[in-house]
Structure formats: structure tokens, C-alpha cells
C-alpha positions as YAML, in Angstrom:
chain: A
units: angstrom
residues:
- id: 1
  name: MET
  ca: [0.36, -0.13, -0.25]
- id: 2
  name: LEU
  ca: [1.14, 3.31, -0.50]
- id: 3
  name: HIS
  ca: [1.70, 6.13, 1.57]
- id: 4
  name: PRO
  ca: [-0.53, 9.25, 0.74]
- id: 5
  name: GLY
  ca: [1.20, 11.33, -2.00]
- id: 6
  name: ALA
  ca: [4.24, 8.52, -2.41]
- id: 7
  name: GLY
  ca: [5.31, 7.77, -6.42]
- id: 8
  name: LEU
  ca: [1.58, 8.99, -7.27]
- id: 9
  name: MET
  ca: [1.23, 10.95, -10.69]
- id: 10
  name: PRO
  ca: [-1.30, 13.91, -11.28]
- id: 11
  name: GLN
  ca: [-3.78, 13.49, -13.70]
- id: 12
  name: VAL
  ca: [-5.28, 16.38, -15.76]
- id: 13
  name: VAL
  ca: [-8.93, 15.32, -15.91]
- id: 14
  name: ARG
  ca: [-11.93, 17.35, -17.69]
- id: 15
  name: ALA
  ca: [-14.80, 17.72, -15.40]
- id: 16
  name: ILE
  ca: [-18.59, 19.35, -15.30]
- id: 17
  name: PHE
  ca: [-19.77, 19.90, -12.38]
- id: 18
  name: GLU
  ca: [-23.37, 19.15, -11.60]
- id: 19
  name: ASN
  ca: [-25.47, 18.98, -8.46]
- id: 20
  name: GLY
  ca: [-23.15, 20.17, -6.21]
- id: 21
  name: VAL
  ca: [-20.67, 16.90, -7.95]
- id: 22
  name: PHE
  ca: [-18.02, 16.96, -10.27]
- id: 23
  name: ARG
  ca: [-18.55, 14.28, -13.05]
- id: 24
  name: PRO
  ca: [-15.71, 13.15, -14.91]
- id: 25
  name: LEU
  ca: [-15.76, 13.34, -18.57]
- id: 26
  name: ASP
  ca: [-12.86, 11.56, -18.90]
- id: 27
  name: PRO
  ca: [-12.03, 7.71, -17.71]
- id: 28
  name: LEU
  ca: [-10.06, 7.76, -14.56]
- id: 29
  name: GLU
  ca: [-7.03, 5.50, -13.34]
- id: 30
  name: LEU
  ca: [-8.47, 5.72, -9.60]
- id: 31
  name: GLN
  ca: [-10.22, 2.57, -7.66]
- id: 32
  name: GLU
  ca: [-13.53, 3.06, -6.02]
- id: 33
  name: HIS
  ca: [-13.68, 5.19, -3.00]
- id: 34
  name: GLN
  ca: [-9.90, 6.40, -3.38]
- id: 35
  name: GLN
  ca: [-9.78, 9.77, -2.20]
- id: 36
  name: VAL
  ca: [-8.00, 12.44, -4.08]
- id: 37
  name: ARG
  ca: [-7.07, 16.22, -3.71]
- id: 38
  name: LEU
  ca: [-8.94, 18.79, -6.91]
- id: 39
  name: THR
  ca: [-7.60, 21.79, -7.63]
- id: 40
  name: VAL
  ca: [-10.61, 23.40, -9.78]
- id: 41
  name: GLU
  ca: [-10.03, 26.39, -12.41]
- id: 42
  name: GLN
  ca: [-12.48, 26.65, -14.89]
- id: 43
  name: ALA
  ca: [-11.79, 25.78, -18.09]
- id: 44
  name: VAL
  ca: [-12.13, 28.18, -21.22]
- id: 45
  name: PRO
  ca: [-14.71, 26.96, -23.45]
- id: 46
  name: HIS
  ca: [-13.78, 25.76, -27.19]
- id: 47
  name: LYS
  ca: [-15.27, 27.57, -29.52]
- id: 48
  name: ALA
  ca: [-18.42, 25.27, -31.26]
- id: 49
  name: ALA
  ca: [-17.22, 24.15, -35.02]
- id: 50
  name: ASP
  ca: [-18.79, 26.25, -37.85]
- id: 51
  name: ASP
  ca: [-21.63, 25.97, -39.78]
- id: 52
  name: SER
  ca: [-19.49, 24.41, -42.51]
- id: 53
  name: GLY
  ca: [-18.30, 21.67, -39.87]
- id: 54
  name: GLN
  ca: [-14.76, 22.36, -39.35]
- id: 55
  name: SER
  ca: [-13.20, 22.53, -36.16]
- id: 56
  name: ALA
  ca: [-12.84, 26.61, -35.37]
- id: 57
  name: ASP
  ca: [-9.31, 27.41, -36.14]
- id: 58
  name: PRO
  ca: [-7.42, 29.91, -33.63]
- id: 59
  name: LEU
  ca: [-5.59, 31.80, -36.48]
- id: 60
  name: GLY
  ca: [-8.30, 31.87, -39.07]
- id: 61
  name: GLY
  ca: [-8.60, 35.52, -38.28]
- id: 62
  name: ILE
  ca: [-5.31, 36.10, -38.88]
- id: 63
  name: ARG
  ca: [-4.75, 37.49, -42.95]
- id: 64
  name: VAL
  ca: [-1.60, 39.12, -44.09]
- id: 65
  name: SER
  ca: [-0.44, 40.35, -47.28]
- id: 66
  name: THR
  ca: [2.70, 39.30, -48.17]
- id: 67
  name: GLY
  ca: [3.42, 40.20, -51.88]
- id: 68
  name: ILE
  ca: [4.80, 36.72, -52.56]
- id: 69
  name: PRO
  ca: [2.63, 33.95, -54.35]
- id: 70
  name: ASP
  ca: [4.70, 31.10, -53.50]
- id: 71
  name: LEU
  ca: [5.45, 31.67, -50.07]
- id: 72
  name: ALA
  ca: [2.95, 28.35, -49.03]
- id: 73
  name: GLU
  ca: [5.34, 26.34, -51.04]
- id: 74
  name: HIS
  ca: [8.36, 27.14, -50.97]
- id: 75
  name: PHE
  ca: [8.20, 28.61, -47.19]
- id: 76
  name: ASP
  ca: [11.74, 27.02, -45.80]
- id: 77
  name: ASP
  ca: [13.41, 28.73, -48.89]
- id: 78
  name: TYR
  ca: [12.39, 32.29, -47.79]
- id: 79
  name: ARG
  ca: [12.47, 31.36, -44.14]
- id: 80
  name: PHE
  ca: [16.43, 30.75, -45.00]
- id: 81
  name: GLY
  ca: [16.97, 33.13, -47.11]
- id: 82
  name: ARG
  ca: [17.54, 31.15, -50.62]
- id: 83
  name: ARG
  ca: [14.96, 32.78, -52.37]
- id: 84
  name: ARG
  ca: [14.14, 36.27, -52.46]
- id: 85
  name: PRO
  ca: [10.29, 37.90, -53.07]
...
């Protein structure tokens, strides 16, 4: 039997608080009735997928005009100075 806190790895678990009880949203590696210590942080809600069914892109709203038509194709060349715009 392990002493409290000896050799235990912390787990990050998503949970929902319902009717005064935390309900895990993911499986836990715990035994029934095992006591744990919780640190509660409010989760930032994820943006839902848009109407097209694709997941929200956190950089989707960023646009920049480089004037380089083949930047994506030759990104490393421009990045490392092997090609000039």
C-alpha cells in the first residue's frame, strides 16, 4: 500500500459540476472510493465548429498580404534566405 502522495502521478481531468458533484468527462485511473485532492480551474470553453462542420481555427482570422505568391510552397526557402521575394 502506498503512503499518501508517494509515487503518484497527477492526472489532468476534464469534469463538469452538476448538482454539487464533480463528474469526470474522461476515464480515471482510480480505485473506487479512493480519496483525491482537487484543484479547480474554470475551463475556457472551446469554440464550436462553424456551420461548415470544420473545427474553429484559432488563427483563422489572421490575414497578411506578403506579396509573395508562392510563400506556402517555398516557405523554408524564404525563411532561410535561399529565395528572395
